[in-house]
C-alpha positions in Angstrom: 136.3 203.2 -50.1 139.5 204.9 -49.5 140.0 208.6 -49.4 142.7 210.4 -51.2 145.8 211.7 -49.4 145.3 215.1 -47.7 141.6 214.7 -47.1 140.8 215.5 -43.5 137.5 214.5 -41.9 135.1 217.4 -41.2 135.3 219.0 -37.7 132.6 218.1 -35.2 129.7 220.5 -35.1 129.8 223.2 -32.3 127.6 222.7 -29.2 124.0 223.6 -29.8 124.3 223.2 -33.5 121.3 221.6 -35.3 121.3 217.9 -35.0 123.5 217.8 -31.9 121.9 216.3 -28.8 122.5 218.2 -25.6 122.9 216.5 -22.3 119.7 216.5 -20.2 119.2 216.3 -16.4 118.3 218.3 -13.4 119.5 221.8 -13.0 121.9 222.9 -10.3 120.6 222.3 -6.8 119.7 225.4 -4.7 122.1 226.3 -2.0 121.4 225.0 1.5 120.7 228.4 3.0 118.2 229.8 0.5 115.0 228.5 2.2 116.1 229.8 5.6 116.8 233.3 4.3 113.3 233.5 2.8 111.7 232.5 6.1 113.7 235.1 8.0 112.6 237.8 5.6 108.9 236.9 6.0 109.3 236.8 9.8 110.9 240.3 9.9 108.1 241.7 7.7 105.4 240.2 10.0 107.2 241.6 13.1 107.4 245.0 11.5 103.6 245.0 10.9 102.9 244.0 14.5 105.1 246.8 15.9 103.6 249.3 13.5 100.1 248.4 14.6 101.0 248.6 18.3 102.7 252.0 17.9 99.8 253.3 15.9 97.2 252.1 18.5 99.2 253.8 21.3 99.3 257.0 19.3 95.6 256.9 18.7 95.0 256.3 22.4 97.1 259.3 23.4 95.5 261.5 20.7 92.0 260.4 22.0 92.9 261.4 25.6 94.4 264.8 24.8 93.9 267.3 22.1 95.5 270.7 21.5 98.9 272.2 20.8 101.9 272.9 22.9 100.3 276.0 24.5 96.8 274.8 25.2 95.9 271.2 26.0 92.3 270.1 26.6 91.9 266.9 28.5 88.8 264.8 27.7 86.6 264.2 30.8 87.7 261.4 33.0 84.4 261.3 34.9 83.4 257.9 36.1 79.7 257.3 35.6 79.8 254.9 38.5 81.7 257.1 41.0 80.1 257.6 44.4 78.5 261.0 45.1 80.4 263.6 47.1 79.6 264.7 50.7 76.5 266.8 51.4 77.1 270.5 51.9 76.1 270.4 55.5 76.7 267.8 58.2 73.7 266.3 60.0 72.7 263.3 62.1 69.6 261.7 63.6 70.0 263.8 66.7 71.1 267.0 64.9 69.0 267.3 61.8 68.9 270.2 59.3 66.5 272.9 60.3 63.3 273.7 58.3 63.8 276.0 55.3 67.5 275.1 54.9 68.4 273.8 51.4 71.3 271.2 51.5 73.2 269.8 48.5 73.0 266.0 48.7 76.3 265.5 46.9 75.0 264.4 43.5 73.8 267.6 41.9 70.5 267.7 43.8 69.6 270.2 46.6 66.7 269.4 49.0 64.8 271.6 51.4 62.0 270.7 53.8 59.5 273.5 54.1 56.6 272.2 56.3 55.0 269.1 57.8 51.4 268.1 58.4 50.7 265.2 60.7 47.0 265.0 59.8 46.5 266.0 56.2 43.0 265.8 54.7 43.0 262.7 52.6 39.7 261.6 51.1 38.7 258.0 50.0 42.1 256.5 51.0 42.7 254.5 54.1 46.3 254.0 55.4 47.6 250.5 56.0 46.8 249.0 59.4 48.7 250.6 62.3 49.8 253.6 60.2 48.5 257.1 59.5 49.0 259.5 56.6 51.4 262.4 57.0 52.4 265.1 54.5 55.7 266.8 54.0 56.3 269.8 51.8 59.6 269.6 49.8 61.6 271.6 47.3 64.1 269.6 45.2 66.4 271.5 42.8 68.4 269.8 40.1 71.5 272.0 40.1 73.9 269.9 37.9 74.5 266.5 36.5 75.4 264.4 33.5 71.8 264.6 32.1 70.0 267.6 31.0 67.0 266.6 33.1 66.3 264.1 35.8 63.4 263.2 38.0 63.6 263.3 41.8 62.9 259.6 41.9 66.2 258.9 40.1 68.0 261.7 42.0 67.3 260.9 45.7 65.9 258.3 48.0 63.6 259.7 50.7 62.3 258.1 53.9 60.7 259.2 57.2 62.6 257.8 60.1 61.0 257.2 63.5 62.6 256.9 67.0 62.6 253.1 66.7 64.7 253.2 63.6 61.8 252.2 61.3 62.1 253.9 57.9 58.9 254.6 56.0 58.8 255.3 52.3 56.1 255.6 49.6 56.4 251.9 49.1 55.0 251.4 52.6 51.9 253.4 51.6 51.3 256.4 49.5 48.3 258.6 48.9 47.2 261.5 46.7 48.8 264.3 48.7 47.1 267.6 49.1 47.7 270.1 46.3 50.2 271.0 45.2 51.5 267.5 45.1 55.2 266.7 44.8 55.9 265.2 41.4 58.5 262.6 42.2 58.5 261.1 38.6 58.5 264.3 36.5 61.7 265.5 34.9 63.4 268.6 36.3 65.8 270.4 34.0 69.0 271.9 35.3 68.3 274.9 37.5 64.7 273.8 37.9 62.9 273.0 41.2 60.2 270.5 42.0 58.0 271.6 44.9 54.9 270.2 46.6 53.6 267.8 49.2 54.6 264.2 49.6 52.3 261.8 51.4 53.6 258.8 53.3 52.0 256.3 55.7 54.0 256.1 59.0 53.6 254.1 62.2 51.0 255.8 64.4 53.2 255.7 67.5 56.2 257.4 65.8 54.5 260.5 64.3 55.9 262.8 66.9 59.5 261.7 66.4 60.0 261.8 62.7 63.0 263.1 60.7 63.4 263.0 56.9 66.4 261.0 55.6 67.6 261.8 52.1 70.5 260.3 50.1 71.5 260.1 46.5 69.6 257.4 44.6 71.3 254.2 43.4 74.2 254.7 45.8 75.6 252.1 48.2 78.0 254.3 50.2 76.6 257.9 50.1 76.3 260.1 53.2 72.8 260.5 54.4 71.3 263.9 55.2 68.8 264.2 58.1 66.1 267.0 58.1 63.8 268.0 60.9 60.2 268.1 59.8 58.8 270.3 62.6 
């Protein structure tokens, strides 16, 4: 059917108008550097967290070691619980022992004094091991200072009677019920307190006349020994 002159066809509908089909397909591809930039950002964030934790830990360590202001600084104790004891307050040797009645600091907070000796104490109903005899030594042990509020002499000092042959005798070689007052080796002594009394030990019969008492801090491998005369 023909159209009259002057009749123009209708213009095409604008893009997006109803009834118009739009081209479909994948959207624009991402740029090549987008993934790398995101990875760098995450790495920087992680590195920042690690540095922050390290600096914070160092600051906490320093704060834990020292407290105070610019004028007064108090340093927390650096005492080593496993440190070896100091030197005794008096030098001694097997041939030059400490005299009776002389208290000596052993180097670990304990002071020891030998007061008397009995080569034939009266011990009832207890026989010494073969080849040995009982002797009794009067001691005074003072707990001057230490990490604990109280400590027993057993954990404060090792004691032995040493003969001329070099044989050391302790309560493990034979112990008896000493004459009263007995030395309480296991009882706690508070700071400033003193344990006194008689300690009974079995020693070789042929060495009774040549004995010296050897004392050193307990649980120590390199402490200086102190020698006391017993007569």
